[in-house]
Residue frames as qw, qx, qy, qz and C-alpha x, y, z in Angstrom:
[[0.832, 0.530, 0.086, 0.139, -10.11, -15.83, 20.50],
 [0.507, -0.648, 0.369, 0.433, -6.31, -15.97, 20.09],
 [0.673, 0.739, 0.020, 0.012, -4.67, -14.76, 16.86],
 [0.651, -0.339, 0.346, 0.584, -1.13, -15.41, 15.70],
 [0.413, 0.893, 0.116, -0.135, -0.35, -12.56, 13.39],
 [0.748, 0.065, 0.211, 0.626, 2.76, -12.48, 11.01],
 [0.034, 0.984, 0.112, -0.136, 3.83, -8.79, 11.37],
 [0.709, -0.269, 0.262, 0.597, 7.36, -9.12, 9.90],
 [0.446, 0.611, 0.363, 0.544, 6.63, -6.65, 7.22],
 [0.169, -0.962, -0.056, -0.208, 6.89, -3.77, 9.68],
 [0.751, 0.008, -0.198, 0.630, 10.46, -2.65, 10.22],
 [0.210, -0.569, -0.158, 0.779, 11.91, 0.75, 10.98],
 [0.280, 0.348, -0.336, -0.829, 11.11, 1.61, 7.38],
 [0.336, 0.299, 0.893, 0.040, 7.99, 0.17, 5.74],
 [0.385, 0.260, -0.214, -0.859, 5.49, 0.93, 2.94],
 [0.548, 0.071, -0.678, -0.484, 2.70, -0.86, 1.25],
 [0.753, -0.287, -0.584, -0.097, 1.95, -4.08, 3.14],
 [0.445, -0.057, -0.561, 0.695, 3.97, -2.95, 6.03],
 [0.188, -0.140, 0.102, -0.967, 1.76, 0.05, 6.40],
 [0.693, -0.245, -0.434, -0.520, -1.36, -2.15, 6.20],
 [0.699, -0.213, -0.650, 0.209, -0.12, -4.38, 9.00],
 [0.263, 0.029, -0.413, 0.871, 0.99, -1.49, 11.20],
 [0.357, -0.177, -0.016, -0.917, -2.41, 0.37, 10.90],
 [0.731, -0.250, -0.553, -0.312, -4.38, -2.94, 11.31],
 [0.588, -0.203, -0.648, 0.439, -2.58, -3.66, 14.53],
 [0.014, 0.081, -0.252, 0.964, -3.00, -0.05, 15.79],
 [0.535, -0.236, -0.290, -0.758, -6.74, -0.38, 14.99],
 [0.697, -0.220, -0.683, -0.009, -7.02, -3.66, 16.76],
 [0.366, -0.060, -0.547, 0.750, -5.50, -2.07, 19.92],
 [0.175, -0.032, 0.186, -0.966, -8.27, 0.48, 19.95],
 [0.630, -0.241, -0.514, -0.531, -11.20, -1.91, 19.58],
 [0.476, -0.338, 0.593, -0.555, -12.92, -3.20, 22.68],
 [0.836, 0.170, -0.425, -0.303, -12.67, -6.91, 21.73],
 [0.752, -0.480, 0.437, -0.113, -12.01, -10.00, 23.79],
 [0.865, 0.469, -0.113, 0.138, -9.12, -11.06, 21.41],
 [0.547, -0.682, 0.359, 0.326, -5.45, -11.78, 22.23],
 [0.654, 0.737, -0.174, -0.007, -2.71, -11.26, 19.63],
 [0.761, -0.358, 0.340, 0.421, 0.61, -12.94, 19.25],
 [0.420, 0.883, -0.137, -0.156, 2.71, -10.72, 16.89],
 [0.856, -0.045, 0.237, 0.458, 5.54, -12.34, 15.04],
 [0.152, 0.986, -0.036, -0.054, 8.08, -9.53, 14.46],
 [0.710, 0.399, -0.217, 0.538, 11.61, -8.65, 13.57],
 [0.543, -0.385, -0.350, 0.659, 13.88, -6.95, 16.17],
 [0.172, -0.068, 0.065, 0.981, 13.48, -3.54, 14.54],
 [0.049, -0.571, -0.747, -0.337, 9.72, -3.54, 14.33],
 [0.066, -0.262, 0.102, -0.957, 7.96, -0.20, 14.86],
 [0.598, -0.478, -0.536, -0.356, 5.13, -2.00, 16.33],
 [0.598, -0.267, -0.535, 0.534, 7.03, -1.98, 19.57],
 [0.136, 0.105, -0.080, 0.982, 6.66, 1.84, 19.55],
 [0.373, -0.453, -0.493, -0.642, 2.77, 1.61, 19.82],
 [0.224, -0.250, 0.594, -0.731, 2.65, 0.98, 23.55],
 [0.624, -0.169, -0.585, -0.489, 0.37, -1.94, 23.05],
 [0.580, -0.490, 0.369, -0.536, -1.49, -3.31, 26.13],
 [0.455, -0.320, 0.815, -0.163, -1.43, -6.84, 27.66],
 [0.824, 0.362, 0.318, -0.298, -3.55, -8.31, 24.94],
 [0.700, 0.670, -0.247, 0.014, -0.52, -8.17, 22.58],
 [0.746, -0.495, 0.389, 0.218, 2.66, -10.29, 22.87],
 [0.382, 0.791, -0.408, -0.248, 5.71, -10.06, 20.83],
 [0.900, -0.101, 0.383, 0.182, 7.60, -13.15, 19.35],
 [0.050, -0.752, 0.486, 0.443, 10.92, -12.61, 17.56],
 [0.909, 0.373, 0.175, -0.064, 11.36, -14.17, 14.19],
 [0.619, -0.395, 0.439, 0.518, 14.83, -15.29, 12.81],
 [0.376, 0.148, 0.589, 0.700, 13.95, -14.36, 9.24],
 [0.212, 0.336, 0.073, -0.915, 12.43, -11.38, 7.63],
 [0.679, 0.488, 0.417, -0.357, 9.41, -11.50, 5.39],
 [0.515, 0.771, -0.268, -0.260, 11.64, -10.80, 2.42],
 [0.273, -0.512, 0.811, 0.069, 13.88, -13.74, 3.11],
 [0.876, 0.323, 0.042, -0.356, 13.13, -16.04, 0.19],
 [0.675, -0.279, -0.509, -0.456, 13.13, -18.99, 0.23],
 [0.354, 0.072, -0.773, 0.521, 14.58, -19.63, 3.70],
 [0.259, -0.028, 0.378, -0.888, 12.04, -17.43, 5.36],
 [0.694, 0.017, -0.276, -0.665, 9.19, -19.18, 3.55],
 [0.671, 0.053, -0.739, 0.035, 10.46, -22.61, 4.51],
 [0.130, 0.050, -0.698, 0.702, 10.74, -21.52, 8.12],
 [0.473, -0.032, 0.166, -0.865, 7.21, -20.23, 8.08],
 [0.746, 0.031, -0.519, -0.417, 5.95, -23.44, 6.49],
 [0.660, 0.012, -0.719, 0.217, 7.70, -25.60, 9.06],
 [0.261, -0.031, -0.600, 0.755, 7.77, -23.57, 12.30],
 [0.309, -0.179, 0.010, -0.934, 4.79, -21.27, 12.15],
 [0.712, -0.293, -0.459, -0.443, 2.14, -24.02, 12.55],
 [0.676, -0.174, -0.602, 0.389, 4.07, -25.50, 15.51],
 [0.116, 0.072, -0.322, 0.937, 4.28, -22.00, 17.12],
 [0.476, -0.260, -0.218, -0.812, 0.58, -21.61, 16.62],
 [0.771, -0.301, -0.551, -0.105, -0.20, -24.90, 18.38],
 [0.536, -0.117, -0.565, 0.616, 2.12, -24.14, 21.25],
 [0.055, -0.090, 0.181, -0.978, 0.49, -20.61, 21.81],
 [0.203, 0.454, 0.806, -0.322, -2.97, -22.09, 21.60],
 [0.139, 0.232, -0.259, -0.927, -3.81, -19.97, 18.64],
 [0.573, 0.469, 0.577, -0.345, -7.37, -20.09, 17.19],
 [0.612, 0.765, 0.192, 0.059, -6.35, -18.34, 13.93],
 [0.576, -0.306, 0.321, 0.687, -3.21, -17.72, 12.04],
 [0.401, 0.886, 0.184, -0.140, -3.16, -14.68, 9.85],
 [0.603, -0.052, 0.346, 0.717, -0.71, -14.10, 7.05],
 [0.191, 0.850, 0.265, -0.413, -1.36, -10.46, 6.20],
 [0.127, 0.738, -0.443, -0.493, 1.18, -10.36, 3.30],
 [0.615, 0.431, -0.499, -0.433, 0.20, -13.00, 0.77],
 [0.490, 0.316, -0.810, 0.058, 1.64, -15.96, 2.46],
 [0.716, -0.429, 0.325, -0.444, 0.62, -18.67, 5.01],
 [0.169, -0.276, 0.945, 0.050, 2.01, -22.11, 5.80],
 [0.677, 0.111, -0.362, -0.631, -0.06, -24.58, 3.71],
 [0.268, 0.075, -0.949, 0.149, 0.56, -27.80, 5.79],
 [0.550, -0.534, -0.530, -0.363, -2.41, -29.20, 7.50],
 [0.191, 0.117, -0.596, 0.771, -2.94, -27.81, 11.04],
 [0.144, -0.599, -0.774, 0.150, -5.75, -27.59, 13.55],
 [0.108, -0.544, -0.196, 0.809, -5.42, -23.79, 13.51],
 [0.458, 0.785, 0.416, -0.029, -7.65, -21.80, 11.13],
 [0.498, -0.159, 0.282, 0.805, -5.77, -19.84, 8.47],
 [0.308, 0.889, 0.288, -0.177, -6.53, -16.41, 7.02],
 [0.552, -0.083, 0.296, 0.775, -4.40, -14.79, 4.33],
 [0.206, 0.828, 0.142, -0.502, -4.57, -11.25, 2.94],
 [0.600, 0.276, 0.470, 0.585, -4.00, -10.77, -0.86],
 [0.086, -0.699, -0.079, 0.706, -2.96, -7.31, -1.71],
 [0.459, 0.646, -0.242, -0.559, -2.54, -7.72, -5.44],
 [0.898, 0.183, 0.397, 0.055, -2.17, -10.25, -8.27],
 [0.192, 0.847, -0.353, -0.349, 0.72, -8.54, -10.05],
 [0.323, -0.325, 0.859, 0.226, 2.63, -11.84, -10.43],
 [0.504, 0.382, 0.774, 0.032, -0.40, -12.98, -12.53],
 [0.344, 0.862, 0.346, -0.140, -1.54, -9.82, -14.23],
 [0.301, 0.917, -0.247, 0.083, 1.75, -7.92, -14.88],
 [0.911, -0.265, 0.121, 0.291, 4.58, -10.54, -14.42],
 [0.656, 0.498, 0.023, 0.566, 6.77, -8.30, -16.58],
 [0.114, -0.864, 0.121, -0.475, 6.92, -5.66, -13.95],
 [0.646, -0.619, 0.433, -0.110, 8.79, -7.94, -11.31],
 [0.006, 0.524, -0.828, -0.200, 11.77, -10.23, -11.80],
 [0.680, 0.123, -0.555, -0.463, 10.81, -13.32, -13.84],
 [0.443, 0.011, -0.866, 0.230, 11.87, -16.02, -11.23],
 [0.109, 0.087, 0.570, -0.810, 10.03, -14.03, -8.46],
 [0.566, 0.098, -0.163, -0.802, 6.92, -13.90, -10.54],
 [0.670, 0.036, -0.703, -0.234, 6.84, -17.72, -11.03],
 [0.308, -0.013, -0.803, 0.510, 7.52, -18.21, -7.39],
 [0.222, 0.078, 0.369, -0.899, 4.94, -15.83, -6.21],
 [0.616, 0.046, -0.393, -0.681, 2.26, -17.31, -8.52],
 [0.606, -0.049, -0.791, 0.074, 2.87, -20.73, -6.93],
 [0.201, -0.082, -0.685, 0.695, 2.82, -19.41, -3.38],
 [0.378, 0.060, 0.112, -0.917, -0.32, -17.18, -3.81],
 [0.673, -0.035, -0.522, -0.523, -2.24, -19.89, -5.44],
 [0.539, -0.125, -0.804, 0.221, -1.47, -22.33, -2.62],
 [0.042, -0.013, -0.473, 0.880, -2.29, -19.73, -0.07],
 [0.509, 0.010, -0.101, -0.855, -5.63, -18.92, -1.51],
 [0.727, -0.061, -0.601, -0.327, -6.62, -22.63, -1.89],
 [0.570, -0.101, -0.740, 0.343, -5.48, -23.63, 1.62],
 [0.055, -0.153, 0.349, -0.923, -6.85, -20.74, 3.67],
 [0.040, 0.533, 0.797, -0.281, -10.13, -20.94, 5.64],
 [0.203, 0.908, 0.327, -0.167, -10.67, -17.31, 4.66],
 [0.544, 0.165, 0.220, 0.793, -9.03, -14.96, 2.14],
 [0.048, -0.810, -0.225, 0.540, -8.98, -11.19, 2.55],
 [0.476, 0.449, 0.352, 0.670, -8.97, -9.27, -0.73],
 [0.258, -0.441, -0.244, 0.824, -8.28, -5.56, -0.09],
 [0.304, 0.364, -0.094, -0.876, -10.49, -4.50, -2.88],
 [0.802, 0.384, 0.345, -0.300, -13.19, -5.71, -5.26],
 [0.524, 0.717, -0.418, -0.191, -10.58, -5.43, -8.01],
 [0.026, -0.456, 0.883, -0.107, -8.35, -7.96, -6.19],
 [0.631, 0.064, 0.688, -0.353, -11.27, -10.26, -5.61],
 [0.726, 0.603, -0.005, -0.331, -12.17, -10.16, -9.33],
 [0.377, 0.671, -0.636, -0.063, -8.59, -11.06, -10.15],
 [0.359, -0.268, 0.859, -0.250, -8.50, -13.92, -7.67],
 [0.743, 0.328, 0.478, -0.334, -11.58, -15.29, -9.44],
 [0.634, 0.709, -0.192, -0.241, -10.09, -14.68, -12.86],
 [0.306, 0.635, -0.708, 0.041, -6.59, -16.15, -12.25],
 [0.075, -0.235, 0.922, -0.297, -7.21, -18.90, -9.60],
 [0.304, -0.327, -0.836, -0.318, -10.91, -19.54, -9.96],
 [0.449, -0.609, -0.155, -0.635, -14.08, -18.66, -8.05],
 [0.398, 0.011, -0.748, 0.530, -13.41, -18.75, -4.39],
 [0.419, -0.684, -0.457, -0.384, -16.42, -18.49, -2.09],
 [0.683, -0.555, -0.292, 0.375, -14.21, -18.00, 1.01],
 [0.422, 0.210, 0.028, 0.882, -12.99, -14.57, -0.10],
 [0.154, -0.840, -0.431, 0.290, -13.99, -11.47, 1.95],
 [0.354, 0.592, 0.071, 0.721, -13.44, -7.95, 0.47],
 [0.470, -0.758, -0.306, 0.333, -12.23, -5.85, 3.21],
 [0.399, 0.820, 0.017, 0.410, -11.06, -2.42, 2.12],
 [0.576, -0.126, -0.292, 0.753, -7.98, -0.80, 3.56],
 [0.141, -0.942, -0.305, 0.008, -8.20, 2.77, 4.93],
 [0.356, 0.677, -0.205, 0.610, -6.06, 5.90, 5.55],
 [0.553, -0.256, -0.550, 0.570, -4.16, 6.58, 8.71],
 [0.181, -0.926, -0.320, 0.088, -5.24, 9.44, 11.05],
 [0.512, -0.508, 0.136, 0.679, -1.69, 10.85, 10.79],
 [0.269, 0.227, 0.526, 0.774, -2.53, 12.07, 7.21],
 [0.010, 0.855, 0.497, -0.149, -4.15, 15.49, 7.41],
 [0.339, 0.834, 0.028, 0.435, -3.61, 18.97, 6.13],
 [0.707, -0.236, -0.260, 0.614, -0.38, 20.24, 7.75],
 [0.098, -0.937, -0.144, 0.303, 0.46, 23.65, 9.01],
 [0.453, 0.873, -0.164, 0.077, 2.67, 26.05, 6.96],
 [0.191, -0.779, 0.596, -0.046, 5.75, 25.65, 9.15],
 [0.733, -0.146, 0.662, 0.050, 5.81, 21.84, 8.74],
 [0.752, 0.614, 0.220, 0.099, 5.38, 22.21, 4.93],
 [0.173, 0.923, -0.333, 0.090, 8.33, 24.77, 4.94],
 [0.531, -0.583, 0.615, -0.023, 10.43, 22.32, 7.01],
 [0.814, 0.153, 0.539, 0.154, 10.05, 19.43, 4.46],
 [0.567, 0.816, 0.038, 0.102, 10.65, 21.85, 1.60],
 [0.001, 0.855, -0.517, 0.049, 14.02, 22.84, 3.04],
 [0.673, -0.356, 0.649, -0.013, 14.87, 19.23, 3.96],
 [0.747, 0.235, 0.581, 0.224, 14.35, 17.88, 0.48],
 [0.273, -0.321, 0.348, 0.838, 15.44, 21.04, -1.45],
 [0.221, 0.625, 0.686, 0.298, 12.10, 21.95, -2.91],
 [0.204, -0.181, -0.054, 0.961, 11.96, 25.63, -3.90],
 [0.307, 0.043, -0.243, -0.919, 8.72, 26.16, -5.88],
 [0.798, 0.071, 0.123, -0.586, 5.35, 24.67, -6.76],
 [0.032, 0.354, -0.920, -0.166, 5.55, 20.99, -7.09],
 [0.849, 0.000, -0.338, -0.407, 3.81, 17.78, -8.22],
 [0.359, -0.493, 0.745, -0.268, 4.25, 14.74, -6.05],
 [0.835, 0.049, -0.502, -0.220, 4.56, 10.98, -6.52],
 [0.403, -0.532, 0.648, -0.366, 4.86, 8.73, -3.61],
 [0.974, 0.062, 0.075, -0.206, 5.66, 4.93, -3.90],
 [0.686, -0.346, 0.525, 0.367, 8.41, 2.41, -4.38],
 [0.269, 0.686, -0.415, -0.533, 10.37, 3.02, -7.57],
 [0.457, -0.063, 0.874, 0.152, 9.42, 0.00, -9.68],
 [0.068, 0.047, 0.703, 0.707, 8.13, -0.69, -13.14],
 [0.068, -0.577, -0.802, -0.142, 4.35, -0.90, -12.39],
 [0.142, -0.693, -0.320, 0.630, 4.43, 2.63, -10.99],
 [0.475, 0.722, 0.389, 0.320, 4.94, 3.95, -14.54],
 [0.377, -0.740, 0.017, 0.556, 7.61, 6.48, -13.61],
 [0.354, -0.075, 0.517, 0.776, 9.25, 6.78, -16.96],
 [0.047, 0.599, 0.647, 0.470, 5.73, 7.61, -18.38],
 [0.265, -0.885, -0.303, 0.235, 5.18, 10.21, -15.51],
 [0.401, -0.511, 0.201, 0.733, 8.45, 11.89, -16.44],
 [0.233, 0.188, 0.595, 0.746, 7.62, 12.09, -20.09],
 [0.114, -0.767, -0.603, -0.189, 4.12, 13.40, -19.17],
 [0.381, -0.762, -0.162, 0.497, 5.74, 15.95, -16.92],
 [0.361, -0.158, 0.396, 0.829, 7.84, 17.19, -19.88],
 [0.036, 0.506, 0.641, 0.576, 4.53, 17.84, -21.76],
 [0.293, -0.791, -0.536, -0.014, 2.78, 19.47, -18.95],
 [0.496, -0.521, -0.139, 0.681, 5.53, 21.78, -17.57],
 [0.253, 0.078, 0.355, 0.896, 5.74, 23.91, -20.61],
 [0.193, -0.564, -0.471, -0.650, 2.09, 24.86, -20.17],
 [0.519, -0.641, -0.527, 0.207, 1.94, 25.08, -16.39],
 [0.194, 0.492, -0.097, 0.843, 1.94, 28.61, -14.97],
 [0.058, -0.854, 0.516, 0.005, 3.52, 29.29, -12.61],
 [0.480, 0.438, -0.760, -0.030, 6.29, 26.80, -13.16],
 [0.847, -0.366, 0.153, -0.354, 6.14, 23.46, -11.47],
 [0.069, 0.494, -0.866, 0.024, 8.62, 20.82, -10.29],
 [0.878, -0.089, -0.411, -0.230, 8.14, 17.06, -9.95],
 [0.236, -0.559, 0.706, -0.364, 9.02, 15.38, -6.61],
 [0.801, 0.063, -0.564, -0.190, 9.46, 11.62, -6.64],
 [0.366, -0.551, 0.587, -0.466, 9.38, 10.11, -3.06],
 [0.962, -0.077, 0.093, -0.244, 10.21, 6.58, -2.53],
 [0.464, -0.556, 0.647, 0.238, 13.03, 4.05, -2.36],
 [0.458, 0.452, -0.644, -0.412, 14.50, 2.40, -5.43],
 [0.806, -0.074, 0.529, -0.256, 13.15, -1.09, -5.99],
 [0.634, -0.031, 0.702, 0.324, 13.55, -3.83, -8.55],
 [0.508, 0.446, 0.581, 0.454, 13.92, -3.49, -12.40],
 [0.039, -0.894, -0.223, 0.387, 14.50, 0.30, -12.07],
 [0.464, -0.130, 0.419, 0.769, 17.02, 0.77, -15.00],
 [0.247, 0.573, 0.507, 0.594, 14.50, 2.37, -17.35],
 [0.240, -0.939, -0.245, 0.006, 13.59, 4.96, -14.66],
 [0.542, -0.600, 0.168, 0.564, 17.25, 5.66, -14.01],
 [0.451, 0.197, 0.508, 0.707, 17.90, 6.03, -17.70],
 [0.069, 0.785, 0.480, 0.386, 15.13, 8.45, -17.95],
 [0.407, -0.871, -0.118, 0.249, 16.30, 10.49, -14.98],
 [0.531, -0.455, 0.346, 0.626, 19.86, 10.61, -16.48],
 [0.558, 0.587, 0.487, 0.326, 18.61, 11.68, -19.87],
 [0.348, -0.203, 0.013, 0.915, 19.53, 15.31, -19.21],
 [0.075, -0.516, -0.499, -0.692, 16.15, 16.64, -20.37],
 [0.449, -0.759, -0.432, -0.187, 14.98, 17.55, -16.85],
 [0.474, 0.215, -0.380, 0.765, 17.63, 19.80, -15.37],
 [0.016, -0.083, 0.433, -0.897, 16.60, 20.97, -11.78],
 [0.567, -0.155, -0.201, -0.784, 12.92, 20.25, -12.37],
 [0.849, -0.142, -0.485, -0.151, 12.89, 16.68, -10.97],
 [0.139, -0.591, 0.657, -0.447, 13.73, 15.91, -7.31],
 [0.784, -0.123, -0.606, -0.059, 14.11, 12.38, -5.98],
 [0.393, -0.719, 0.297, -0.490, 13.97, 12.15, -2.17],
 [0.332, 0.155, -0.909, 0.197, 14.54, 8.47, -1.57],
 [0.419, -0.467, -0.774, 0.087, 12.60, 6.96, 1.37],
 [0.199, -0.558, 0.086, -0.801, 10.54, 9.65, 3.23],
 [0.170, -0.031, -0.832, 0.527, 10.25, 9.21, 6.88],
 [0.175, -0.611, -0.772, -0.021, 6.79, 8.90, 8.47],
 [0.244, -0.672, -0.314, 0.625, 7.20, 12.27, 10.23],
 [0.067, -0.374, 0.304, 0.873, 7.61, 14.07, 6.83],
 [0.171, 0.234, 0.854, 0.432, 5.20, 12.43, 4.57],
 [0.052, 0.759, 0.626, -0.169, 1.99, 14.22, 5.57],
 [0.059, -0.806, -0.004, 0.589, 3.67, 17.60, 5.14],
 [0.218, -0.242, 0.679, 0.658, 5.17, 16.61, 1.90],
 [0.138, 0.534, 0.804, 0.223, 1.64, 15.65, 0.66],
 [0.040, -0.830, -0.453, 0.324, 0.17, 18.85, 2.08],
 [0.086, -0.683, 0.215, 0.693, 2.54, 21.20, 0.26],
 [0.345, 0.057, 0.749, 0.562, 2.09, 19.63, -3.20],
 [0.376, 0.248, -0.182, -0.874, 0.09, 21.48, -5.96],
 [0.868, 0.103, -0.150, -0.461, -1.21, 17.98, -7.05],
 [0.548, -0.349, 0.760, 0.013, -0.43, 14.31, -6.41],
 [0.636, 0.463, -0.462, -0.411, 0.17, 12.27, -9.61],
 [0.541, -0.225, 0.799, -0.135, -0.16, 8.44, -9.46],
 [0.648, 0.466, -0.313, -0.514, -0.10, 7.02, -13.01],
 [0.403, -0.280, 0.871, -0.037, 0.44, 3.35, -11.93],
 [0.418, 0.148, -0.760, -0.475, -0.21, 0.45, -14.32],
 [0.679, -0.294, -0.654, -0.158, -1.76, -1.75, -11.54],
 [0.143, -0.356, 0.594, -0.707, -2.69, -1.42, -7.82],
 [0.302, -0.313, -0.899, 0.048, -4.50, -3.78, -5.50],
 [0.165, -0.772, -0.539, 0.295, -5.70, -0.75, -3.59],
 [0.307, 0.608, 0.123, 0.722, -3.71, 2.54, -4.15],
 [0.488, -0.649, -0.443, 0.380, -3.37, 3.85, -0.58],
 [0.328, -0.170, 0.030, 0.929, -1.37, 7.02, -1.55],
 [0.108, -0.495, -0.493, -0.707, -4.46, 8.28, -3.37],
 [0.474, -0.751, -0.436, -0.149, -6.39, 8.48, -0.09],
 [0.585, -0.439, -0.193, 0.654, -3.35, 9.79, 1.82],
 [0.229, 0.119, 0.231, 0.938, -2.99, 12.67, -0.61],
 [0.271, -0.596, -0.501, -0.565, -6.74, 13.40, -0.40],
 [0.608, -0.632, -0.411, 0.248, -6.55, 13.39, 3.43],
 [0.475, -0.399, -0.060, 0.782, -3.91, 16.07, 3.19],
 [0.206, 0.816, 0.260, -0.474, -5.92, 18.27, 1.04],
 [0.128, -0.462, 0.590, 0.649, -4.24, 17.73, -2.32],
 [0.747, 0.437, -0.029, -0.500, -5.98, 17.36, -5.69],
 [0.616, -0.202, 0.745, 0.156, -5.26, 13.74, -7.22],
 [0.603, 0.518, -0.414, -0.443, -4.42, 12.61, -10.67],
 [0.482, -0.290, 0.825, -0.053, -4.45, 8.84, -10.93],
 [0.076, 0.147, -0.853, -0.495, -4.85, 5.99, -13.24],
 [0.735, 0.055, 0.032, -0.675, -8.36, 4.72, -14.39],
 [0.659, 0.189, -0.717, -0.125, -7.20, 1.03, -13.98],
 [0.459, -0.030, -0.832, 0.310, -7.62, -1.73, -11.55],
 [0.326, -0.586, -0.680, 0.297, -8.70, -0.64, -8.02],
 [0.244, -0.050, -0.095, 0.964, -8.00, 3.01, -8.47],
 [0.323, -0.337, -0.373, -0.801, -11.54, 4.02, -9.68],
 [0.623, -0.508, -0.590, -0.071, -13.01, 1.97, -6.85],
 [0.521, -0.393, -0.376, 0.658, -10.85, 3.88, -4.24],
 [0.143, -0.060, 0.044, 0.987, -10.89, 7.46, -5.78],
 [0.228, 0.671, 0.659, -0.253, -14.54, 7.60, -6.88],
 [0.327, 0.823, 0.295, 0.359, -15.34, 10.94, -8.38],
 [0.375, -0.909, 0.035, 0.180, -12.73, 12.70, -6.25],
 [0.514, -0.447, 0.481, 0.552, -9.77, 12.39, -8.64],
 [0.484, 0.666, -0.315, -0.472, -8.81, 13.14, -12.22],
 [0.815, -0.059, 0.572, 0.075, -8.59, 9.64, -13.85],
 [0.333, 0.728, -0.423, -0.424, -6.24, 9.16, -16.79],
 [0.966, 0.250, -0.070, -0.010, -4.92, 6.51, -19.08],
 [0.573, -0.694, 0.366, 0.236, -1.58, 5.40, -17.78],
 [0.717, 0.108, 0.527, 0.443, -0.50, 4.08, -21.14],
 [0.362, 0.760, 0.282, 0.460, -1.00, 7.58, -22.85],
 [0.464, -0.176, -0.236, 0.836, 1.48, 10.30, -21.73],
 [0.071, -0.334, -0.266, -0.902, -0.85, 12.94, -23.31],
 [0.581, -0.564, -0.536, -0.238, -3.70, 11.72, -20.97],
 [0.654, -0.397, -0.404, 0.501, -1.45, 12.02, -17.94],
 [0.283, 0.049, 0.038, 0.957, -0.21, 15.51, -18.91],
 [0.271, -0.471, -0.400, -0.738, -3.75, 16.72, -19.58],
 [0.650, -0.551, -0.518, 0.078, -4.79, 15.32, -16.11],
 [0.533, -0.223, -0.251, 0.777, -2.01, 17.36, -14.46],
 [0.062, 0.159, 0.144, 0.975, -3.00, 20.51, -16.05],
 [0.442, -0.536, -0.517, -0.500, -6.59, 19.95, -15.16],
 [0.643, -0.564, -0.436, 0.280, -5.84, 19.32, -11.45],
 [0.454, -0.230, -0.181, 0.842, -3.69, 22.46, -11.36],
 [0.102, -0.544, -0.354, -0.754, -6.46, 24.72, -12.51],
 [0.063, -0.173, 0.547, -0.817, -7.43, 26.72, -9.38],
 [0.675, -0.086, 0.023, -0.732, -11.27, 26.06, -9.69],
 [0.839, 0.089, -0.505, -0.182, -10.89, 22.43, -10.53],
 [0.400, 0.263, -0.713, 0.513, -8.29, 22.04, -7.80],
 [0.298, -0.189, 0.467, -0.811, -10.58, 23.34, -5.06],
 [0.820, -0.039, -0.113, -0.560, -13.39, 21.06, -6.17],
 [0.756, 0.189, -0.621, 0.081, -11.03, 18.02, -6.13],
 [0.182, 0.267, -0.687, 0.651, -9.89, 18.80, -2.70],
 [0.556, -0.152, 0.245, -0.780, -13.48, 19.19, -1.43],
 [0.904, 0.054, -0.278, -0.319, -14.43, 15.82, -2.90],
 [0.563, 0.341, -0.690, 0.301, -11.25, 14.28, -1.62],
 [0.112, -0.267, 0.653, -0.700, -12.00, 15.08, 1.93],
 [0.740, -0.051, 0.129, -0.658, -15.41, 13.65, 1.60],
 [0.827, 0.247, -0.493, -0.109, -14.13, 10.49, -0.06],
 [0.316, 0.332, -0.775, 0.434, -11.51, 9.76, 2.70],
 [0.463, -0.249, 0.492, -0.694, -14.29, 9.69, 5.42],
 [0.881, 0.089, -0.184, -0.427, -15.57, 6.56, 3.79],
 [0.806, 0.208, -0.514, 0.209, -12.43, 4.60, 4.67],
 [0.443, -0.721, 0.351, -0.399, -11.78, 3.96, 8.35],
 [0.321, 0.360, -0.853, 0.200, -9.27, 1.64, 9.96],
 [0.455, -0.088, 0.613, -0.640, -11.81, 0.92, 12.69],
 [0.835, 0.262, 0.079, -0.478, -14.10, -0.61, 10.18],
 [0.628, 0.473, -0.613, -0.074, -11.30, -2.56, 8.51],
 [0.029, 0.323, -0.862, 0.390, -10.12, -3.96, 11.79],
 [0.601, 0.033, 0.574, -0.555, -13.68, -5.13, 12.90],
 [0.817, 0.389, -0.142, -0.402, -14.34, -6.62, 9.62],
 [0.453, 0.453, -0.760, 0.110, -11.02, -8.47, 9.80],
 [0.276, -0.200, 0.797, -0.499, -11.99, -9.83, 13.34],
 [0.783, 0.240, 0.212, -0.533, -15.34, -10.96, 11.71],
 [0.714, 0.475, -0.481, -0.181, -13.31, -12.82, 9.14],
 [0.098, 0.386, -0.865, 0.305, -11.19, -14.50, 11.91],
 [0.567, -0.010, 0.597, -0.568, -14.42, -15.62, 13.61],
 [0.803, 0.387, -0.071, -0.447, -15.74, -17.06, 10.35],
 [0.458, 0.528, -0.714, 0.042, -12.43, -18.83, 9.78],
 [0.172, -0.317, 0.807, -0.468, -12.50, -20.26, 13.23],
 [0.590, 0.138, 0.623, -0.495, -16.07, -21.68, 13.08],
 [0.250, 0.109, 0.851, 0.449, -16.21, -22.55, 9.35],
 [0.328, 0.710, 0.485, -0.392, -19.07, -20.18, 8.78],
 [0.506, 0.478, 0.426, 0.577, -19.47, -18.72, 5.21]]
């Protein structure tokens, strides 16, 4: 079987969907399967660093995945012809989009979230309208649709209609996330100017992450936390971030909040490992991978009880109401309690073992086979 995989979301810096694609390709490379992959990449793709074997071939793309609408038009017009020329059996769009024109090649699309449908106010209005149109077309024209959680599958059913060709294939956590040694934790503390005990948030800085709410909850919790605690916000600035910047510039949090910007892969596990707790009060997630990353690094987790988060976290996190700052603050103080913290860490390690990229990759290959043969 030959697969054409759109891997343009993996650059030198990547998060979210890019991480999904990177780990999926890495897991494919470790499976003993008679499958060849053509990877559509940008010139700075870190997939080139994996040392992939002869089953994998790279093909340069003239447009990035974020080039709208030119990149989308190119994908629609050129991608099917490329698949035909390469003799592809299956074309996989792992980031919401596939060409919807008729082609002999079977198409698979991965849907990571339905934010454009469920929370359109958290993304630019024109982009929300555009993405609703593209996602709907992708779901209806694909032979198989991969939903990364049961929550996403339910939202596909609710917003687009019941789709019998949807496979729920959970994401997983990379093996690079584990409890790091003290010298690595100290190295990242020095690098990012962290001096004391700290809470950690990791993710793009955008409205659905609820960072203004986190800052207000932190104000409530820090007066009761003993010893004192800082808040470290790790991630790059994304769209509609004015409310967050306004909150950060309010002058009410002198020295207690550190923003790191994008954190390099080599630093992230140590940054997790050094935290007193990981706090993720998001309004909506399709999966919520940082929750598992924090658990793998031995950190107690406080996260929202919405969308996919309970499905991912199970009983290994303190689940809170993201719309109530008092609930987030209470969750933070709960996770900082020494006895409760140890219990959450123990449960987190157990929970992480249930999510393996090897399983995700094998189930994805099964979805390719069903798409190719038309089996349900």
